[in-house]
N, C-alpha and C positions, 0 to 999 in steps of 0.2 A: 692616509690621505689619498695616495695613488689609487687605491682600490675604489674609494668613493668617486673619484674623478672618472675612472674607467667605467663604472656602472652607470653614472649619469650620462656620459657620452654615448654609451650603448643604448640607453633608453631613448635619448634624443634621436639618434640615427634610426632606431626601430620605428619611432613615432613618425618620423618624416617619410620613411619608406612605405609605411602603411597609408599615410595621408595623401601622398602624391599620385598614386595610380587612380584614385577616385576622381580627382579633378581632371586628369589627363583623359580618362575614358569619357567624362562628361563632354569635354571639348571635342573629342573625336566622334562622339555620337551626333553632335550638331553638324559637324563637318560632313559626316557620312550622309546625313539627311539632305544636305545641300547637293552633294554629289549625286545621290539617288534621284533627286528632283531634276537635276540637269540632264542626267542620262535619259530619264523618261521624256523630257522635252526634246532632246536630240534624236530619240528613237522614232519619232513620228515620221521623219523623212528618211526612209530606208536607203535612198540613193546618195545621201551626202556622207562624205568621209569625215571621221572625227580623229582627234589626236588626244591620247590619254597620257598624262604625266603622272608617273608613280612617285611614291614617297622616297624611293631610293634614287630619284633623279633620272630614271630611264624613261624613254618615250616609246609609244606604240601607236601606229595609225591603222585604221580599219573601219569597218562598217558594223553597226550594232545589229545583231541578229535577233537576240531575245533579251528580255528584261525580267529578272527574277527578284524576289524580295531581298536576298542577300548578295546576289551576284548578277552580272550581265555577261552576255557572250559577245565577243568581238571577232569578226571574220577578217583575216589578213587579205588585202586585195591582191597581193602578189601570188601566193600559192594556194589561197582558198581555205587554209586551215582555220579552225575556230579555237578560241581560247576563252575560258571562263575566268572572269576577273571579279574579285570581291571589292565592294565599295570602299571598304576600310583600307585597301592598298592604294587607292587613287588619291593623288594630291589635287589635280585639276583635270577638267575635260573641256574640250572646245572643238568647234568645227575646224577642220584642217584646211590649210591653203588660203585662208582669209588674210587680207592685209589689215594690220592693226590701225587703230585710230592715230597712234603716234606717227606712223609712217605717212598717213594722209596729211597730218598737220605739217610735217616736215616738207612734203612735196608741195603743199599749198603755200608755205612760206617761201620756198625757192621760186615758185612761179610768180608770186606777188613781188618778190625782189627783182626778178628779171623784167617784169612789166614796168615796174617803177624806174628801174635803171634805164630802160629803153626810152621811157617818156621824158626823163630828166636829162640824160647824157646826150642823146641824139640831138635835141634842139640846141644844147649848149655847144656841141662840137660842130654842128652844121651851120650855125649862125643864120637860121632862117632860110636855108637853101642856097646861100651865096657861094658856099664852097662845094667842090665836086670831088674831093679826094676822101679816102677813108670810108666810113660807113654811110656817108651822105649820098 
């Protein structure tokens, strides 16, 4: 009975190990195509700096020098060295130094709150200009 259970378990594990890489490579191929398209879009402006986030969570900033079918070349702005990067190593790529939409929404909310507070609190505190102390 133990032998039959061991053989069955071995067959299941082998089937899973052969089946999983096929789906993982299909997903990474689609992601690689997205990264390649983004690199080609960002490479049109040679003077804009980009930020590359790798799958191992490291980041690298630089300028795109050339775009190849499998790799692209990134030039480091500090020392001028070039590094060839495979699309499959990249998790995401974006323009560097930009302020995110979330940051703009937070700043807009703070500004709206300040204006609203000024418009509501000041008239309530100042009583139509009758008082001359505080913020009036």
